[in-house]
C-alpha positions in Angstrom: 12.7 -60.8 -73.6 11.7 -59.0 -70.4 8.1 -59.1 -69.2 7.4 -56.4 -66.7 4.3 -56.6 -64.5 2.7 -53.3 -63.4 -0.6 -52.5 -61.6 -2.7 -50.5 -64.1 -3.2 -47.4 -61.8 0.6 -47.2 -61.4 1.2 -47.6 -65.1 -1.2 -44.8 -65.9 0.9 -42.4 -63.8 4.3 -43.4 -65.3 3.6 -44.5 -68.8 5.1 -41.4 -70.3 8.2 -41.6 -68.2 9.1 -45.3 -68.9 12.3 -46.0 -70.8 12.0 -47.4 -74.3 11.5 -51.1 -74.3 13.7 -53.3 -76.5 12.5 -55.9 -79.1 10.5 -58.5 -77.4 10.1 -56.7 -74.1 6.5 -56.7 -72.8 4.4 -54.7 -70.4 2.0 -56.9 -68.5 -0.8 -55.1 -66.7 -3.0 -56.2 -63.8 -6.3 -54.2 -63.7 -8.0 -53.2 -60.5 -10.4 -56.1 -60.9 -7.5 -58.6 -60.7 -7.4 -59.6 -64.3 -4.1 -59.7 -66.3 -3.8 -58.1 -69.8 -1.0 -58.5 -72.3 -1.0 -56.8 -75.7 -4.7 -55.9 -75.3 -5.8 -59.4 -74.4 -6.7 -61.0 -71.1 -4.5 -63.9 -70.0 -4.8 -66.3 -67.1 -2.9 -65.7 -63.8 -0.8 -68.8 -64.5 0.3 -67.4 -67.8 1.5 -64.1 -66.3 5.1 -65.3 -65.5 6.7 -61.8 -65.1 10.5 -61.3 -65.1 10.2 -58.0 -63.3 7.5 -56.4 -61.1 6.7 -53.3 -59.1 4.9 -53.5 -55.8 4.0 -50.1 -54.4 1.5 -48.1 -52.4 -1.2 -48.5 -55.0 -1.2 -52.2 -54.4 -1.1 -51.9 -50.7 -4.2 -49.8 -50.8 -5.9 -52.3 -53.1 -6.2 -54.7 -50.2 -7.4 -58.2 -51.1 -7.7 -57.4 -54.8 -3.9 -57.3 -54.9 -3.6 -60.9 -54.0 -3.6 -62.1 -57.6 -0.6 -59.7 -58.3 1.5 -61.2 -55.6 0.5 -64.8 -56.5 1.6 -64.1 -60.1 5.0 -62.9 -58.9 5.6 -65.8 -56.6 4.4 -68.4 -59.2 6.6 -67.0 -62.0 9.4 -69.3 -63.0 11.2 -66.3 -64.7 11.2 -63.8 -61.9 14.5 -61.9 -61.7 13.7 -58.5 -60.0 11.1 -56.9 -57.8 11.0 -53.2 -57.0 9.3 -52.8 -53.6 7.4 -49.8 -52.4 8.5 -50.5 -48.8 11.7 -49.5 -46.9 11.8 -52.7 -44.9 11.9 -56.3 -46.0 10.7 -58.3 -43.0 7.4 -59.3 -44.8 7.6 -63.0 -45.6 6.8 -62.1 -49.2 10.3 -60.7 -49.7 11.9 -63.8 -48.3 10.0 -65.9 -50.8 11.1 -63.5 -53.6 14.8 -63.7 -52.9 14.5 -67.4 -52.2 13.5 -67.8 -55.9 16.8 -66.2 -56.8 15.2 -62.8 -57.7 16.8 -59.5 -56.8 15.0 -57.1 -54.5 15.2 -53.3 -54.4 13.6 -51.3 -51.6 12.2 -47.8 -51.4 13.1 -44.9 -49.1 10.6 -42.5 -50.7 8.6 -42.6 -47.4 11.4 -40.8 -45.5 10.1 -37.3 -46.1 6.6 -37.9 -45.0 7.6 -40.1 -42.1 10.0 -37.5 -40.8 7.4 -34.7 -41.0 5.0 -37.0 -39.2 7.5 -37.5 -36.4 8.0 -33.8 -36.0 4.2 -33.2 -36.1 3.6 -35.8 -33.4 6.3 -34.5 -31.1 5.4 -30.8 -31.6 1.7 -31.4 -31.1 2.4 -33.0 -27.7 5.0 -30.5 -26.6 2.7 -27.6 -27.8 -0.2 -29.2 -25.8 -2.2 -29.5 -29.0 -4.9 -31.7 -27.5 -5.5 -29.2 -24.6 -5.5 -26.3 -27.0 -8.1 -27.9 -29.2 -10.3 -28.6 -26.1 -10.1 -25.0 -25.0 -11.0 -23.8 -28.5 -14.0 -26.2 -28.6 -15.1 -24.8 -25.2 -14.6 -21.2 -26.3 -12.2 -20.6 -23.4 -9.3 -18.1 -23.8 -6.6 -20.0 -21.9 -3.0 -19.3 -22.7 -1.1 -22.6 -22.2 2.7 -22.6 -21.6 4.5 -25.3 -23.7 7.8 -27.1 -24.0 10.2 -26.0 -26.7 12.0 -28.4 -29.0 15.0 -26.2 -28.9 17.6 -27.7 -26.6 15.9 -31.0 -26.3 17.9 -34.2 -26.7 16.7 -36.7 -29.4 17.7 -40.4 -29.6 17.0 -41.7 -33.1 17.2 -45.5 -33.1 17.7 -46.6 -36.7 19.7 -44.1 -38.7 18.9 -45.0 -42.2 17.0 -42.8 -44.7 14.1 -42.2 -42.3 16.2 -41.6 -39.2 18.4 -39.2 -41.0 15.4 -37.3 -42.3 14.1 -37.0 -38.8 17.5 -35.8 -37.6 17.7 -33.1 -40.2 14.4 -31.7 -39.2 14.9 -31.9 -35.4 18.3 -30.2 -35.7 16.6 -27.4 -37.6 14.7 -26.7 -34.4 18.1 -26.6 -32.5 17.6 -30.1 -31.0 20.6 -32.2 -30.1 20.4 -35.5 -32.0 22.2 -38.8 -31.3 21.8 -41.4 -34.1 22.0 -45.1 -33.4 23.2 -47.6 -35.9 25.2 -50.8 -35.9 28.2 -49.3 -37.8 30.2 -46.8 -35.7 31.4 -43.4 -36.9 30.3 -39.8 -37.2 27.4 -38.7 -39.4 26.8 -35.3 -40.9 23.1 -35.3 -39.8 23.8 -36.1 -36.1 25.5 -34.3 -33.2 26.7 -37.7 -32.0 26.5 -41.4 -33.1 26.1 -44.5 -31.0 25.6 -48.2 -31.4 22.7 -50.3 -30.0 24.9 -51.4 -27.1 24.9 -47.7 -26.0 21.1 -47.3 -25.8 20.6 -48.1 -22.1 23.1 -45.4 -21.1 21.5 -42.8 -23.4 17.9 -43.3 -22.5 17.9 -41.4 -19.1 19.0 -38.2 -20.8 16.9 -38.4 -23.9 13.7 -36.2 -24.2 12.6 -37.8 -27.5 13.2 -41.4 -28.5 12.4 -42.3 -32.1 12.1 -45.8 -33.4 12.9 -45.9 -37.1 14.6 -49.3 -37.1 13.4 -52.4 -39.1 11.9 -55.4 -37.3 14.2 -58.4 -37.1 15.1 -61.2 -34.8 17.5 -58.8 -33.0 15.1 -55.9 -32.6 11.8 -57.7 -31.9 10.5 -56.6 -28.4 13.6 -54.3 -27.9 11.4 -51.7 -26.1 10.4 -53.8 -23.1 10.0 -53.1 -19.4 13.8 -52.5 -18.9 14.1 -50.1 -21.8 11.0 -48.1 -20.7 12.1 -47.9 -17.1 15.4 -46.4 -18.2 13.6 -43.6 -20.1 13.6 -40.0 -18.8 10.5 -38.8 -16.9 8.5 -36.6 -19.2 10.0 -38.1 -22.3 8.2 -39.0 -25.6 8.5 -42.3 -27.4 7.8 -42.3 -31.2 7.4 -45.5 -33.1 7.4 -45.3 -36.9 9.3 -48.6 -37.3 7.2 -51.7 -36.7 4.8 -52.6 -33.9 6.8 -55.7 -33.0 9.6 -53.5 -31.7 7.5 -52.7 -28.7 6.3 -54.9 -25.8 2.8 -53.3 -25.9 1.6 -54.4 -22.4 4.9 -53.1 -20.9 4.4 -49.7 -22.8 0.8 -49.3 -21.4 2.1 -49.9 -17.9 5.0 -47.5 -18.4 2.7 -44.8 -19.7 0.7 -45.0 -16.5 4.0 -44.7 -14.6 4.9 -41.5 -16.6 8.0 -43.0 -18.3 7.5 -42.1 -21.1 5.0 -39.3 -20.6 3.6 -39.7 -24.1 3.8 -42.1 -27.0 3.3 -41.3 -30.7 2.4 -44.6 -32.3 1.9 -45.2 -36.0 2.5 -49.0 -36.0 1.2 -51.8 -33.8 1.9 -55.5 -33.4 -1.7 -56.3 -34.7 -2.9 -54.2 -37.6 -5.6 -53.0 -38.0 -5.6 -52.2 -34.3 -8.5 -54.2 -32.7 -11.4 -52.0 -31.5 -10.9 -53.4 -28.0 -7.3 -52.3 -27.7 -6.6 -50.0 -24.7 -4.4 -47.8 -26.9 -7.5 -46.2 -28.5 -8.6 -44.4 -25.3 -5.2 -43.8 -23.8 -4.9 -40.0 -23.2 -1.1 -40.3 -23.2 -1.1 -41.8 -26.7 -1.3 -40.2 -30.1 -2.4 -43.0 -32.4 -2.5 -43.2 -36.2 -3.3 -46.2 -38.5 0.1 -46.8 -40.1 -0.3 -43.6 -42.1 3.1 -41.8 -41.5 4.4 -42.5 -45.0 1.3 -41.2 -46.8 2.5 -37.7 -47.7 1.5 -35.9 -50.8 4.9 -36.5 -52.5 5.1 -40.2 -51.8 3.9 -41.5 -55.2 6.0 -39.0 -57.2 9.2 -40.0 -55.4 8.3 -43.7 -55.7 7.6 -43.3 -59.4 10.9 -41.7 -60.1 12.8 -44.5 -58.3 11.0 -47.2 -60.2 11.5 -45.6 -63.6 15.2 -45.1 -62.8 15.7 -48.6 -61.6 13.8 -50.1 -64.6 16.1 -48.1 -66.9 19.1 -49.5 -65.0 17.7 -53.1 -65.1 17.1 -53.0 -68.8 20.6 -51.5 -69.4 22.3 -54.1 -67.1 23.5 -51.4 -64.7 23.6 -51.6 -60.8 20.2 -51.0 -59.2 19.5 -48.4 -56.5 18.6 -49.7 -53.0 19.3 -53.3 -53.7 19.4 -55.6 -50.7 21.0 -59.0 -50.6 19.3 -62.3 -50.1 21.4 -62.7 -47.0 20.1 -59.4 -45.5 16.5 -60.4 -46.3 16.6 -64.0 -45.1 18.9 -63.2 -42.1 17.0 -60.1 -41.0 
């Protein structure tokens, strides 16, 4: 018997796509009020005991109401698989899941939206969008020269699904892209590939530096004073990875010094960003509230992945995007 835990709003979207369940398999639903329902009857949180569960963007947006869902997962003595809605796995929740012996699969459905976000942020800065909007608001007819993406050099640090999606789009604008990952070797979506050890030597020539790398013990604080001082004058730093990748006081000081000239930041060390943070009013910063994945196609892509992985799980086949316990606990 497989008991599968789903959040009711998610179930409503995919119910007609779900694979047939076998004899004894059960769908356990958590409603938006945090109550659990099995076969049309409410059960206690301690009775939930799912074997499989799906955590996704619906739950993330539910805020505190989602707590009961996570508690049910972690309390379950039968848990064997969780499909995550996130690409990364540094959240302590995932460590607890794999420590129970359960399997974890991640989700790269955000890559499309995040890559489009990166291109938007860079283009808006290079095209002087803030100044253009100010001129429009003031009813001033002011032609403003701008910097083209064509011919620019991009350094994409973290060349997984997100980094590759960024690279494909930047190269469509005739940019030169160098991807950075731990494993050496050429890649079809990059003009050149490098390893993390090569980063210091590449920064002085890079016009755009994109952080699309997970947060780990090795990457925490990697963008510090030395990294920033090595950046090219007039360059742009984009962070869609995690806030902890960046030494934020060092970045504020570097922006004042003009290296980088601008930062596009979707993630911060403390989220929500405190109202007192100096980033809010920094003219050299484009700031968004961890919203880069929230494209119009995110749910549809995530739904397809979950349904396919559920089919594979029930059939005993290999799962897509599975990460090992060693990766999660060692990351």
